[in-house]
N, C-alpha and C positions, 0 to 999 in steps of 0.2 A: 556869557549871555544872560542878561537880566530878563526873565520871562514872567509874565503874570497870566493867571488862568481865571476864566470866568465861565459860568454855565452857558452852554452853547445856545444861541438864538436860532430861529428858523432861517433868518437871512444868512447867518454864518454857515449853517449847514448846507444851504443851497450853493453858496460860493465854494465851499470845500468840495462838494460833490462834483463840481465842474472842473476841478483840477485834473491835469493830464501829465503823466510822467513819461519820460523818454524810454524806449525799449531797453532792456527787458523789464524795466520797473513799471511799465504800463499795466503790469499784473495788478498793481495797487490802485489803479483808477477805480473810483466808485462805480463807474458805469460798466466795468468789466464783469460784474456779477449783478444781475438785475434784482435778485432778492435782497442782497446787501444794500444796494442803492436805495431801494424802496424803504427799507428799514431805517436807513440813515436820514433820509429827507422827510420821513413821516414823523411829525412831532409826538404822535401818540405811540409810536413804536421805537423811536430813538431812546436809548438809555438815558436816564436822568443823571447818570454819572459821566456824561460826555462833556468835555470842557474845551473851549477855544483857548488858544495860546497866543498871547500878544507880546511884541517887543517894540518899544518906542511907538506905541499906538498902531502898529501894523499887525494884521493877522498873519501869523507865521506857521501855524499848525494846529493840531488838536491832540488831546490826551484823554483816554478813557480809563477809569479806575472802577473795577468791580470787586468789592469785598467778597471773598469766598469763605472767610472765617474771621474770627476776632482779630487775628494778627496777619492774615494773608490777603493781598490784593492782586488781582490779575489785571495787567495793564495792556493797553493798545495805544498806538500813536501814529501820527503822520506829520511830516514836515512839508511845507510848501515846496512844490517841484523845483522852483528856481533856486532854492536854498540847499538842495541835496547835493551830495558829492563834493562838498566844499569844507569838510572837516567840522561841521557845526552839529553833527548828530550827537556827539558825546555830551556837550553842554546842554543840549535840549533834553536828552534822556535824564541827565542829572537833575535838571530843574523840575521835570515832571515827577520824578521819584520823590524829590523833596516835598513837592506839593502833596503827593499822595500820602506821604508819611505824616505831614501836618494835618491833612484832612481826615485821615482814617486811623492814625496811630499805627500804621502798618510796620511790621518788622520783617515780613517776608514778601517778596514780589515774584510773580510768575508772568510769563508771556509766551507767545508762539510766533515763529517767524518762518517764512518760506525758505526751504533748504537752499534754493539757488541764490538767495540774497546774502552772499558772503560778506558784503559790505556792512549790512546791518548786524549780522551775527558777530562780526569783529567788534563793532561798537558796543553791543550788549556784553560781550566778554570783558571788554575793558571797563565796563561799568560794574563788573562783579557778578554777572550772570554766568551760570554753568548749565551745560546741556544735561537734561534729565532723561529724555527719551525722544524717539522719533515716531511719527505717525502720518497716515495719509488723510488728507482733508479734501472733501468735495467742495469745490468752489470754482467760479469762473468757467462753468460748463465742463469741468473735468475733475480729475483726482490728482492731487499734487502732494509731494512729500513736505512735511513741516517738521521743525525742531521745537520741542518744548524746553524752555529754559527757566531757571530759578535763581533768585538772589536772596540769600538770607542775611541776617544782621552781621554775619561774619564776612560778607562779601566786601571787597575793597577794590576801588577802581584806580587809585593812585597812591603813591608812596611819597611822603615828604619828610625830610629830616630837619628838625629844628635844633638850634644850638643855644644853650643857656650857660652863662659864665658867672662865676662867683670868686671873689678874692677873700682869703682868710688870713688874719694876722694873729699870732699867738706869742706873747712875750716871754713865756718861761714854763714853769712847772704846772702841776695839776690844778692848783687853786688860784691861778692867775685869771685875769679878765682879758679876753680877746675881742676881736671885732671882725665882722663879716660885712662885705659890701658887694652888691650886685646892681643891676640896672635900676631896679625899683626898691630894693631892700638894703637898709643900712642900720645895723644894730650891734650892740655889745653882746657878747656871749660868755657864759661861764657855767660851771656845774651848779645845779640847783641845790637849795638847802636840804632837800630831802635826801640828798646823796653827799651831805657834808661839804658842800661847795659854798662859794661866796654869794651865789644867788644874785648876780648882777646881770641885767639885761635878760635875754632869752636863753634857751638851752636846746640841745638837740632833741630832747624828748618833746618839748613844746612845738618845735619846728616840724617834726614828723607828724604830730597830731594836727597841727595847723594845715600842713600840706594835704593830709588825707581829708580833713573836714572841708576845706575850701574846694578841693577838687570834687568831692561828692556833691556839695550843695549847688555848685555851678553846673555840674553835669545834670543834676535833677532839674534845675531851673530851665536849662536848654530843652530837655525832653518835654517838660510841661508846656513850654512855649510851642514846640513843634507839634505837639498833640492838640494844641488849641484848647486847652483846658482853662476854665474860668477861675484863675487863681486870685484869691483875695489877699492872703498873706502867708509868709513862710519864714521860719527861723529854725535854729538848730543848736543843740549843745552836743559836745563830744567829750569823751573821756578816754584817756590813755592809761593802760595798766602796765607797770614795769616791775618785773620780778627780780629780786636780789637774793641769790643763793650762793653761799660760800664766796662772796665778793664778786660774783659774776652777774652782770646786769643784762637782763633779757626783756625786750619789749614784747609782752605777751598778747595784748589785746587792745583794739580800738573799738569803742562803742559809739555809734552815731544815734542821736535821738532827734530826728527831724520832726517838726510840727508843721503840717501843711493844711491850710484851710481853703476850701473852694467856696466860691460865691453861692448864694442861695439858689441861683438858677441851675446849678449843677444837678445832674440826675444820677441814677444808680449806675448807669454805664460809665459816666465820667469818674465816679468814685472807684469803680472796679479798675478802670484804666490807670488811675493814679496809684492804686496799690501796686499794680504791676510795674509802673515806672519807678516807684520808690525802691523796689528790689533790683530792677534792672540797672539803675544808676550806680549802685554799689559795685555791680559786676563790670560796668563799663568804664568807670572812672580810671584814668591811667595810673594814679597813685595806688589805688586798690589793687590793680593788676600787678604793679611793680613790687608790692610787698606780699602778694599772695603766696601762701605756703610758709611764710616766716612770721607774720603777725596775724592773729585771728581778727576777723572783722565781724561785728555784730550790729544789727539794726534793731532799734526800739522806736518804731514810728508811731506818731499820733496823727491820723489822717481823718479829717472831718469835713462836713459841709456846714457853712455858717447858718445859724438859726435866726 
């Protein structure tokens, strides 16, 4: 589901407030609670963080995002009545969370759901939310049990297994020149001159460094884009350190030195967020996680705002 979000207008609020759900989900009708209804249709009381959701030019729902801390956002949502119960909730939730992450740089999401609404609870669980506690909420003229749920950056809604293949040819002994070939990479390989090899093509040490560096900078770029930071330019150098003791080769450390410059319009909040993302990218990159505990990773970042 490709969904776009925009700040809710008064006309949209009035249209959504008139939606009616079939029982027992009429619990979610805006008119079921007079106070909530008045707050929703009053432009002065309605939260500025309330957004209308559109697909193919049609209003399909709404999403609210309320930052409760620098990294946490509390969300609320509603899907148009005729779209509910048709397996569309998961993609709608995913689109809303992605929007909230890009809009606020959120890493943690919270929400509350009526305990009877097992259909919604299951959607949230599949999206990576976990129950934190239960509480009673006064609404709709009574008191009802609710479930508080939370999704942190470790939450996962789906698992996919991707396969990559590589063919290697090696003609003989230690100092021969081999060749590797994959879908996008074709190169000769040999032992580097630093290790008394022929130094033809690339070598395993460079390839590990290249994998770690490209994974890191791509991960960081994606995070900067999702956080909607005003990036001006970014580049990076990386260094790999290999220890040789008694003829045993050990990859000891990889040092990334990213240089990230934000546009002049960036504020102090943007810079603080960027510092956090620079650190987070190193922990999130799959190559970093793959070599964690075997190769030390170090960051020496230069993060600035253009003058």
